[in-house]
Gaussian input, Z-matrix of N, CA and C with variables (Angstrom, degrees):
# hf/3-21g

backbone

0 1
 N
 C     1     B1
 C     2     B2     1     A1
 N     3     B3     2     A2     1     D1
 C     4     B4     3     A3     2     D2
 C     5     B5     4     A4     3     D3
 N     6     B6     5     A5     4     D4
 C     7     B7     6     A6     5     D5
 C     8     B8     7     A7     6     D6
 N     9     B9     8     A8     7     D7
 C    10    B10     9     A9     8     D8
 C    11    B11    10    A10     9     D9
 N    12    B12    11    A11    10    D10
 C    13    B13    12    A12    11    D11
 C    14    B14    13    A13    12    D12
 N    15    B15    14    A14    13    D13
 C    16    B16    15    A15    14    D14
 C    17    B17    16    A16    15    D15
 N    18    B18    17    A17    16    D16
 C    19    B19    18    A18    17    D17
 C    20    B20    19    A19    18    D18
 N    21    B21    20    A20    19    D19
 C    22    B22    21    A21    20    D20
 C    23    B23    22    A22    21    D21
 N    24    B24    23    A23    22    D22
 C    25    B25    24    A24    23    D23
 C    26    B26    25    A25    24    D24
 N    27    B27    26    A26    25    D25
 C    28    B28    27    A27    26    D26
 C    29    B29    28    A28    27    D27
 N    30    B30    29    A29    28    D28
 C    31    B31    30    A30    29    D29
 C    32    B32    31    A31    30    D30
 N    33    B33    32    A32    31    D31
 C    34    B34    33    A33    32    D32
 C    35    B35    34    A34    33    D33
 N    36    B36    35    A35    34    D34
 C    37    B37    36    A36    35    D35
 C    38    B38    37    A37    36    D36
 N    39    B39    38    A38    37    D37
 C    40    B40    39    A39    38    D38
 C    41    B41    40    A40    39    D39
 N    42    B42    41    A41    40    D40
 C    43    B43    42    A42    41    D41
 C    44    B44    43    A43    42    D42
 N    45    B45    44    A44    43    D43
 C    46    B46    45    A45    44    D44
 C    47    B47    46    A46    45    D45
 N    48    B48    47    A47    46    D46
 C    49    B49    48    A48    47    D47
 C    50    B50    49    A49    48    D48
 N    51    B51    50    A50    49    D49
 C    52    B52    51    A51    50    D50
 C    53    B53    52    A52    51    D51
 N    54    B54    53    A53    52    D52
 C    55    B55    54    A54    53    D53
 C    56    B56    55    A55    54    D54
 N    57    B57    56    A56    55    D55
 C    58    B58    57    A57    56    D56
 C    59    B59    58    A58    57    D57
 N    60    B60    59    A59    58    D58
 C    61    B61    60    A60    59    D59
 C    62    B62    61    A61    60    D60
 N    63    B63    62    A62    61    D61
 C    64    B64    63    A63    62    D62
 C    65    B65    64    A64    63    D63
 N    66    B66    65    A65    64    D64
 C    67    B67    66    A66    65    D65
 C    68    B68    67    A67    66    D66
 N    69    B69    68    A68    67    D67
 C    70    B70    69    A69    68    D68
 C    71    B71    70    A70    69    D69
 N    72    B72    71    A71    70    D70
 C    73    B73    72    A72    71    D71
 C    74    B74    73    A73    72    D72
 N    75    B75    74    A74    73    D73
 C    76    B76    75    A75    74    D74
 C    77    B77    76    A76    75    D75
 N    78    B78    77    A77    76    D76
 C    79    B79    78    A78    77    D77
 C    80    B80    79    A79    78    D78
 N    81    B81    80    A80    79    D79
 C    82    B82    81    A81    80    D80
 C    83    B83    82    A82    81    D81
 N    84    B84    83    A83    82    D82
 C    85    B85    84    A84    83    D83
 C    86    B86    85    A85    84    D84
 N    87    B87    86    A86    85    D85
 C    88    B88    87    A87    86    D86
 C    89    B89    88    A88    87    D87
 N    90    B90    89    A89    88    D88
 C    91    B91    90    A90    89    D89
 C    92    B92    91    A91    90    D90
 N    93    B93    92    A92    91    D91
 C    94    B94    93    A93    92    D92
 C    95    B95    94    A94    93    D93
 N    96    B96    95    A95    94    D94
 C    97    B97    96    A96    95    D95
 C    98    B98    97    A97    96    D96
 N    99    B99    98    A98    97    D97
 C   100   B100    99    A99    98    D98
 C   101   B101   100   A100    99    D99
 N   102   B102   101   A101   100   D100
 C   103   B103   102   A102   101   D101
 C   104   B104   103   A103   102   D102
 N   105   B105   104   A104   103   D103
 C   106   B106   105   A105   104   D104
 C   107   B107   106   A106   105   D105
 N   108   B108   107   A107   106   D106
 C   109   B109   108   A108   107   D107
 C   110   B110   109   A109   108   D108
 N   111   B111   110   A110   109   D109
 C   112   B112   111   A111   110   D110
 C   113   B113   112   A112   111   D111
 N   114   B114   113   A113   112   D112
 C   115   B115   114   A114   113   D113
 C   116   B116   115   A115   114   D114
 N   117   B117   116   A116   115   D115
 C   118   B118   117   A117   116   D116
 C   119   B119   118   A118   117   D117
 N   120   B120   119   A119   118   D118
 C   121   B121   120   A120   119   D119
 C   122   B122   121   A121   120   D120
 N   123   B123   122   A122   121   D121
 C   124   B124   123   A123   122   D122
 C   125   B125   124   A124   123   D123
 N   126   B126   125   A125   124   D124
 C   127   B127   126   A126   125   D125
 C   128   B128   127   A127   126   D126
 N   129   B129   128   A128   127   D127
 C   130   B130   129   A129   128   D128
 C   131   B131   130   A130   129   D129
 N   132   B132   131   A131   130   D130
 C   133   B133   132   A132   131   D131
 C   134   B134   133   A133   132   D132
 N   135   B135   134   A134   133   D133
 C   136   B136   135   A135   134   D134
 C   137   B137   136   A136   135   D135
 N   138   B138   137   A137   136   D136
 C   139   B139   138   A138   137   D137
 C   140   B140   139   A139   138   D138
 N   141   B141   140   A140   139   D139
 C   142   B142   141   A141   140   D140
 C   143   B143   142   A142   141   D141
 N   144   B144   143   A143   142   D142
 C   145   B145   144   A144   143   D143
 C   146   B146   145   A145   144   D144
 N   147   B147   146   A146   145   D145
 C   148   B148   147   A147   146   D146
 C   149   B149   148   A148   147   D147
 N   150   B150   149   A149   148   D148
 C   151   B151   150   A150   149   D149
 C   152   B152   151   A151   150   D150
 N   153   B153   152   A152   151   D151
 C   154   B154   153   A153   152   D152
 C   155   B155   154   A154   153   D153
 N   156   B156   155   A155   154   D154
 C   157   B157   156   A156   155   D155
 C   158   B158   157   A157   156   D156
 N   159   B159   158   A158   157   D157
 C   160   B160   159   A159   158   D158
 C   161   B161   160   A160   159   D159
 N   162   B162   161   A161   160   D160
 C   163   B163   162   A162   161   D161
 C   164   B164   163   A163   162   D162
 N   165   B165   164   A164   163   D163
 C   166   B166   165   A165   164   D164
 C   167   B167   166   A166   165   D165
 N   168   B168   167   A167   166   D166
 C   169   B169   168   A168   167   D167
 C   170   B170   169   A169   168   D168
 N   171   B171   170   A170   169   D169
 C   172   B172   171   A171   170   D170
 C   173   B173   172   A172   171   D171
 N   174   B174   173   A173   172   D172
 C   175   B175   174   A174   173   D173
 C   176   B176   175   A175   174   D174
 N   177   B177   176   A176   175   D175
 C   178   B178   177   A177   176   D176
 C   179   B179   178   A178   177   D177
 N   180   B180   179   A179   178   D178
 C   181   B181   180   A180   179   D179
 C   182   B182   181   A181   180   D180
 N   183   B183   182   A182   181   D181
 C   184   B184   183   A183   182   D182
 C   185   B185   184   A184   183   D183
 N   186   B186   185   A185   184   D184
 C   187   B187   186   A186   185   D185
 C   188   B188   187   A187   186   D186
 N   189   B189   188   A188   187   D187
 C   190   B190   189   A189   188   D188
 C   191   B191   190   A190   189   D189
 N   192   B192   191   A191   190   D190
 C   193   B193   192   A192   191   D191
 C   194   B194   193   A193   192   D192
 N   195   B195   194   A194   193   D193
 C   196   B196   195   A195   194   D194
 C   197   B197   196   A196   195   D195
 N   198   B198   197   A197   196   D196
 C   199   B199   198   A198   197   D197
 C   200   B200   199   A199   198   D198
 N   201   B201   200   A200   199   D199
 C   202   B202   201   A201   200   D200
 C   203   B203   202   A202   201   D201
 N   204   B204   203   A203   202   D202
 C   205   B205   204   A204   203   D203
 C   206   B206   205   A205   204   D204
 N   207   B207   206   A206   205   D205
 C   208   B208   207   A207   206   D206
 C   209   B209   208   A208   207   D207
 N   210   B210   209   A209   208   D208
 C   211   B211   210   A210   209   D209
 C   212   B212   211   A211   210   D210
 N   213   B213   212   A212   211   D211
 C   214   B214   213   A213   212   D212
 C   215   B215   214   A214   213   D213
 N   216   B216   215   A215   214   D214
 C   217   B217   216   A216   215   D215
 C   218   B218   217   A217   216   D216
 N   219   B219   218   A218   217   D217
 C   220   B220   219   A219   218   D218
 C   221   B221   220   A220   219   D219
 N   222   B222   221   A221   220   D220
 C   223   B223   222   A222   221   D221
 C   224   B224   223   A223   222   D222
 N   225   B225   224   A224   223   D223
 C   226   B226   225   A225   224   D224
 C   227   B227   226   A226   225   D225
 N   228   B228   227   A227   226   D226
 C   229   B229   228   A228   227   D227
 C   230   B230   229   A229   228   D228
 N   231   B231   230   A230   229   D229
 C   232   B232   231   A231   230   D230
 C   233   B233   232   A232   231   D231
 N   234   B234   233   A233   232   D232
 C   235   B235   234   A234   233   D233
 C   236   B236   235   A235   234   D234
 N   237   B237   236   A236   235   D235
 C   238   B238   237   A237   236   D236
 C   239   B239   238   A238   237   D237
 N   240   B240   239   A239   238   D238
 C   241   B241   240   A240   239   D239
 C   242   B242   241   A241   240   D240
 N   243   B243   242   A242   241   D241
 C   244   B244   243   A243   242   D242
 C   245   B245   244   A244   243   D243
 N   246   B246   245   A245   244   D244
 C   247   B247   246   A246   245   D245
 C   248   B248   247   A247   246   D246
 N   249   B249   248   A248   247   D247
 C   250   B250   249   A249   248   D248
 C   251   B251   250   A250   249   D249
 N   252   B252   251   A251   250   D250
 C   253   B253   252   A252   251   D251
 C   254   B254   253   A253   252   D252
 N   255   B255   254   A254   253   D253
 C   256   B256   255   A255   254   D254
 C   257   B257   256   A256   255   D255
 N   258   B258   257   A257   256   D256
 C   259   B259   258   A258   257   D257
 C   260   B260   259   A259   258   D258

   B1=1.4326
   B2=1.5144
   B3=1.2938
   B4=1.5108
   B5=1.5431
   B6=1.3324
   B7=1.5834
   B8=1.5218
   B9=1.3468
   B10=1.5164
   B11=1.5944
   B12=1.2711
   B13=1.4464
   B14=1.5130
   B15=1.4278
   B16=1.4252
   B17=1.4365
   B18=1.3621
   B19=1.5242
   B20=1.5241
   B21=1.2910
   B22=1.5439
   B23=1.3512
   B24=1.4432
   B25=1.4523
   B26=1.5697
   B27=1.2553
   B28=1.4788
   B29=1.6205
   B30=1.1914
   B31=1.4821
   B32=1.5552
   B33=1.3375
   B34=1.5567
   B35=1.4948
   B36=1.2132
   B37=1.4693
   B38=1.5958
   B39=1.1668
   B40=1.4867
   B41=1.5800
   B42=1.3644
   B43=1.4616
   B44=1.4491
   B45=1.3233
   B46=1.5125
   B47=1.5593
   B48=1.3803
   B49=1.3719
   B50=1.5496
   B51=1.2546
   B52=1.4098
   B53=1.6398
   B54=1.3438
   B55=1.5448
   B56=1.4729
   B57=1.3688
   B58=1.4384
   B59=1.5595
   B60=1.3987
   B61=1.4005
   B62=1.5542
   B63=1.2646
   B64=1.4222
   B65=1.6169
   B66=1.3736
   B67=1.4713
   B68=1.4328
   B69=1.3731
   B70=1.4961
   B71=1.5471
   B72=1.3588
   B73=1.5357
   B74=1.4175
   B75=1.3911
   B76=1.4607
   B77=1.4689
   B78=1.3285
   B79=1.4126
   B80=1.5271
   B81=1.4000
   B82=1.5089
   B83=1.5083
   B84=1.2968
   B85=1.5579
   B86=1.4731
   B87=1.3579
   B88=1.4320
   B89=1.4601
   B90=1.3852
   B91=1.3906
   B92=1.5455
   B93=1.3576
   B94=1.5376
   B95=1.5201
   B96=1.4811
   B97=1.3403
   B98=1.5017
   B99=1.3492
   B100=1.3526
   B101=1.5458
   B102=1.2156
   B103=1.5783
   B104=1.5332
   B105=1.3798
   B106=1.4322
   B107=1.5410
   B108=1.3516
   B109=1.4805
   B110=1.4993
   B111=1.3405
   B112=1.4732
   B113=1.5372
   B114=1.2894
   B115=1.5117
   B116=1.5325
   B117=1.3998
   B118=1.4004
   B119=1.6015
   B120=1.2791
   B121=1.5074
   B122=1.4863
   B123=1.3536
   B124=1.4668
   B125=1.4560
   B126=1.2775
   B127=1.5312
   B128=1.5395
   B129=1.2572
   B130=1.4489
   B131=1.3790
   B132=1.4453
   B133=1.4651
   B134=1.4888
   B135=1.2616
   B136=1.4986
   B137=1.4746
   B138=1.3076
   B139=1.3870
   B140=1.5790
   B141=1.3987
   B142=1.3388
   B143=1.4743
   B144=1.3196
   B145=1.4848
   B146=1.5983
   B147=1.3025
   B148=1.4738
   B149=1.4614
   B150=1.3096
   B151=1.4456
   B152=1.5106
   B153=1.3478
   B154=1.4944
   B155=1.5328
   B156=1.4353
   B157=1.4389
   B158=1.5509
   B159=1.3804
   B160=1.4568
   B161=1.6645
   B162=1.2286
   B163=1.5160
   B164=1.5141
   B165=1.3028
   B166=1.4937
   B167=1.5382
   B168=1.3952
   B169=1.4576
   B170=1.4354
   B171=1.3497
   B172=1.4818
   B173=1.5589
   B174=1.1798
   B175=1.5612
   B176=1.5818
   B177=1.1920
   B178=1.4552
   B179=1.4672
   B180=1.3503
   B181=1.3373
   B182=1.5896
   B183=1.3876
   B184=1.4986
   B185=1.5690
   B186=1.3500
   B187=1.4398
   B188=1.5248
   B189=1.2698
   B190=1.5247
   B191=1.5650
   B192=1.3920
   B193=1.3950
   B194=1.5749
   B195=1.2942
   B196=1.5084
   B197=1.5055
   B198=1.3520
   B199=1.4490
   B200=1.5760
   B201=1.3796
   B202=1.4553
   B203=1.5732
   B204=1.3933
   B205=1.4047
   B206=1.4303
   B207=1.3099
   B208=1.5887
   B209=1.4739
   B210=1.2973
   B211=1.4464
   B212=1.5126
   B213=1.4160
   B214=1.6193
   B215=1.4826
   B216=1.2696
   B217=1.4306
   B218=1.5444
   B219=1.3179
   B220=1.4814
   B221=1.5587
   B222=1.2829
   B223=1.4889
   B224=1.6501
   B225=1.3703
   B226=1.4558
   B227=1.5206
   B228=1.2172
   B229=1.4446
   B230=1.6019
   B231=1.3136
   B232=1.5049
   B233=1.4665
   B234=1.4309
   B235=1.5679
   B236=1.5358
   B237=1.2945
   B238=1.4425
   B239=1.5476
   B240=1.2840
   B241=1.4518
   B242=1.4793
   B243=1.3048
   B244=1.4982
   B245=1.6052
   B246=1.2545
   B247=1.4817
   B248=1.5926
   B249=1.4305
   B250=1.4248
   B251=1.4286
   B252=1.3340
   B253=1.4806
   B254=1.5308
   B255=1.2681
   B256=1.4820
   B257=1.4529
   B258=1.4032
   B259=1.5651
   B260=1.4565
   A1=105.79
   A2=113.88
   A3=121.76
   A4=108.98
   A5=111.69
   A6=117.01
   A7=105.21
   A8=115.55
   A9=119.55
   A10=103.79
   A11=111.35
   A12=120.14
   A13=110.10
   A14=111.96
   A15=121.40
   A16=114.59
   A17=118.81
   A18=117.39
   A19=110.37
   A20=113.85
   A21=118.47
   A22=115.38
   A23=123.05
   A24=122.45
   A25=110.60
   A26=116.14
   A27=120.38
   A28=110.48
   A29=115.28
   A30=116.93
   A31=110.11
   A32=113.52
   A33=116.39
   A34=109.44
   A35=127.79
   A36=130.90
   A37=105.29
   A38=117.73
   A39=118.23
   A40=113.37
   A41=115.80
   A42=115.48
   A43=111.67
   A44=123.22
   A45=121.52
   A46=111.10
   A47=118.83
   A48=115.59
   A49=115.97
   A50=116.08
   A51=124.04
   A52=109.42
   A53=113.98
   A54=119.07
   A55=113.48
   A56=113.93
   A57=119.63
   A58=107.26
   A59=117.48
   A60=121.78
   A61=113.09
   A62=123.63
   A63=122.07
   A64=118.56
   A65=107.26
   A66=119.31
   A67=110.43
   A68=116.08
   A69=124.37
   A70=108.60
   A71=109.49
   A72=116.74
   A73=103.61
   A74=116.01
   A75=123.97
   A76=108.53
   A77=113.96
   A78=119.42
   A79=111.91
   A80=109.83
   A81=114.97
   A82=105.99
   A83=109.45
   A84=114.43
   A85=111.60
   A86=121.18
   A87=123.58
   A88=115.24
   A89=122.99
   A90=125.56
   A91=112.32
   A92=113.48
   A93=113.27
   A94=113.29
   A95=118.22
   A96=118.76
   A97=114.01
   A98=119.83
   A99=124.80
   A100=117.11
   A101=107.26
   A102=122.08
   A103=106.76
   A104=118.02
   A105=124.34
   A106=112.00
   A107=115.65
   A108=126.64
   A109=109.27
   A110=118.46
   A111=120.52
   A112=116.20
   A113=112.32
   A114=116.98
   A115=114.49
   A116=113.38
   A117=120.27
   A118=111.56
   A119=121.06
   A120=121.59
   A121=108.51
   A122=121.70
   A123=118.05
   A124=112.42
   A125=112.43
   A126=121.65
   A127=113.51
   A128=115.79
   A129=121.04
   A130=113.26
   A131=114.12
   A132=125.69
   A133=111.60
   A134=115.27
   A135=120.81
   A136=109.73
   A137=120.72
   A138=121.87
   A139=107.35
   A140=114.43
   A141=120.07
   A142=113.45
   A143=120.50
   A144=126.27
   A145=107.38
   A146=114.10
   A147=115.79
   A148=111.52
   A149=116.12
   A150=118.19
   A151=117.15
   A152=115.11
   A153=122.09
   A154=110.72
   A155=118.46
   A156=119.21
   A157=109.17
   A158=120.69
   A159=120.71
   A160=112.31
   A161=113.04
   A162=122.63
   A163=105.80
   A164=121.12
   A165=125.18
   A166=107.72
   A167=118.16
   A168=121.25
   A169=115.65
   A170=116.90
   A171=121.16
   A172=111.59
   A173=119.77
   A174=124.34
   A175=104.61
   A176=111.58
   A177=120.72
   A178=114.33
   A179=122.58
   A180=121.54
   A181=108.20
   A182=107.55
   A183=118.00
   A184=112.23
   A185=110.83
   A186=121.82
   A187=112.34
   A188=114.77
   A189=118.48
   A190=116.39
   A191=114.25
   A192=117.38
   A193=114.84
   A194=117.06
   A195=122.24
   A196=107.09
   A197=118.87
   A198=120.26
   A199=108.42
   A200=111.76
   A201=114.26
   A202=105.63
   A203=113.72
   A204=123.27
   A205=121.35
   A206=122.34
   A207=123.48
   A208=109.69
   A209=118.97
   A210=121.54
   A211=110.57
   A212=111.35
   A213=118.16
   A214=104.45
   A215=124.21
   A216=127.95
   A217=110.26
   A218=115.96
   A219=117.29
   A220=108.67
   A221=119.70
   A222=119.68
   A223=109.24
   A224=114.08
   A225=117.43
   A226=104.92
   A227=123.37
   A228=130.85
   A229=109.61
   A230=113.61
   A231=113.70
   A232=114.22
   A233=114.85
   A234=113.51
   A235=107.02
   A236=122.16
   A237=119.74
   A238=110.83
   A239=113.32
   A240=118.63
   A241=105.52
   A242=114.95
   A243=122.00
   A244=110.08
   A245=117.39
   A246=119.40
   A247=102.30
   A248=108.88
   A249=117.55
   A250=114.39
   A251=124.51
   A252=124.11
   A253=102.99
   A254=113.61
   A255=122.99
   A256=110.06
   A257=113.58
   A258=122.18
   A259=104.53
   D1=131.75
   D2=170.60
   D3=-101.54
   D4=132.85
   D5=175.68
   D6=-97.15
   D7=117.35
   D8=178.48
   D9=-105.59
   D10=124.95
   D11=172.50
   D12=-105.01
   D13=131.98
   D14=174.80
   D15=-121.48
   D16=130.33
   D17=-178.27
   D18=-108.01
   D19=-3.94
   D20=174.03
   D21=-138.31
   D22=144.02
   D23=180.00
   D24=-58.47
   D25=-37.47
   D26=178.71
   D27=-60.40
   D28=-39.80
   D29=178.79
   D30=-60.00
   D31=-46.62
   D32=177.24
   D33=-64.34
   D34=-39.07
   D35=-179.77
   D36=-63.11
   D37=-43.20
   D38=-172.75
   D39=-84.88
   D40=-17.57
   D41=-176.19
   D42=-127.68
   D43=12.23
   D44=-176.95
   D45=-67.27
   D46=-22.71
   D47=177.24
   D48=-67.89
   D49=-6.88
   D50=179.97
   D51=-84.66
   D52=-17.63
   D53=179.80
   D54=-86.81
   D55=122.24
   D56=178.29
   D57=-90.28
   D58=161.45
   D59=-178.84
   D60=-57.95
   D61=-22.95
   D62=-178.83
   D63=-95.94
   D64=1.36
   D65=177.89
   D66=-81.40
   D67=169.80
   D68=177.06
   D69=-120.82
   D70=144.29
   D71=178.94
   D72=-114.46
   D73=139.42
   D74=168.29
   D75=-126.90
   D76=120.72
   D77=174.06
   D78=-97.39
   D79=133.05
   D80=-175.40
   D81=-139.93
   D82=162.31
   D83=-179.95
   D84=58.23
   D85=-136.23
   D86=174.50
   D87=-71.58
   D88=-11.19
   D89=170.49
   D90=-51.96
   D91=-34.15
   D92=-177.41
   D93=-55.20
   D94=-21.70
   D95=177.12
   D96=-60.63
   D97=-18.22
   D98=177.72
   D99=-55.37
   D100=-26.64
   D101=-173.92
   D102=-67.29
   D103=-22.62
   D104=-175.98
   D105=-80.50
   D106=-13.28
   D107=-177.24
   D108=-106.84
   D109=89.55
   D110=178.04
   D111=-53.14
   D112=-36.99
   D113=-177.23
   D114=-71.12
   D115=-33.38
   D116=177.24
   D117=-62.74
   D118=-35.80
   D119=-178.20
   D120=-99.04
   D121=0.07
   D122=-178.02
   D123=-57.05
   D124=130.08
   D125=175.28
   D126=86.20
   D127=5.78
   D128=175.25
   D129=-102.02
   D130=142.14
   D131=-179.32
   D132=-105.69
   D133=166.49
   D134=168.61
   D135=54.46
   D136=61.62
   D137=-178.87
   D138=-113.06
   D139=127.28
   D140=174.81
   D141=-128.76
   D142=167.90
   D143=-176.07
   D144=-147.53
   D145=136.60
   D146=175.52
   D147=-62.71
   D148=128.65
   D149=177.45
   D150=-60.80
   D151=-40.23
   D152=178.44
   D153=-56.47
   D154=-36.01
   D155=-177.38
   D156=-86.05
   D157=-27.72
   D158=168.62
   D159=-64.15
   D160=-40.55
   D161=-179.08
   D162=-64.77
   D163=-46.64
   D164=-172.45
   D165=-69.45
   D166=-27.21
   D167=178.10
   D168=-97.81
   D169=3.48
   D170=-179.09
   D171=64.31
   D172=30.24
   D173=179.26
   D174=-95.59
   D175=132.37
   D176=173.23
   D177=-116.78
   D178=133.22
   D179=-176.38
   D180=-119.30
   D181=147.71
   D182=-172.52
   D183=-67.28
   D184=-44.30
   D185=-179.19
   D186=-87.74
   D187=109.64
   D188=179.98
   D189=-60.21
   D190=-25.63
   D191=179.54
   D192=-72.00
   D193=-12.41
   D194=178.65
   D195=-76.66
   D196=-39.41
   D197=-177.92
   D198=-80.17
   D199=127.56
   D200=-175.56
   D201=-130.50
   D202=156.50
   D203=164.76
   D204=-78.81
   D205=165.42
   D206=170.95
   D207=-56.91
   D208=-28.48
   D209=-177.79
   D210=-66.73
   D211=-42.78
   D212=177.76
   D213=-70.13
   D214=-41.08
   D215=177.04
   D216=-50.38
   D217=-52.14
   D218=-179.73
   D219=-67.06
   D220=-30.24
   D221=179.64
   D222=-68.61
   D223=-35.71
   D224=179.47
   D225=-68.00
   D226=-44.61
   D227=178.98
   D228=-53.61
   D229=-45.72
   D230=178.73
   D231=-71.57
   D232=-28.35
   D233=-174.49
   D234=-90.65
   D235=-3.48
   D236=-179.61
   D237=-85.46
   D238=154.85
   D239=-177.88
   D240=-91.41
   D241=-26.21
   D242=-177.69
   D243=-148.12
   D244=156.63
   D245=178.55
   D246=-133.39
   D247=129.46
   D248=170.56
   D249=-117.87
   D250=121.32
   D251=-178.58
   D252=-103.62
   D253=132.60
   D254=178.74
   D255=-122.36
   D256=114.90
   D257=-172.10
   D258=-117.31

């Protein structure tokens, strides 16, 4: 599994074709705005967003499992075979 981190919606738009169904996506910083576009994330699995970035931008998510702490972020990094950061 590859952990893909996106810090801007534009980075996700431009690079989503590199994400396979078994990969994990972490939205951070302004990348959490991607959650507001249902079509952008359609068909993607294992999507997470840093709760501190969601709170800072006033974004609320319906699924509590999407919002994660830094501790969970570190766990995802440890579990990943590779990490790709998209800026």
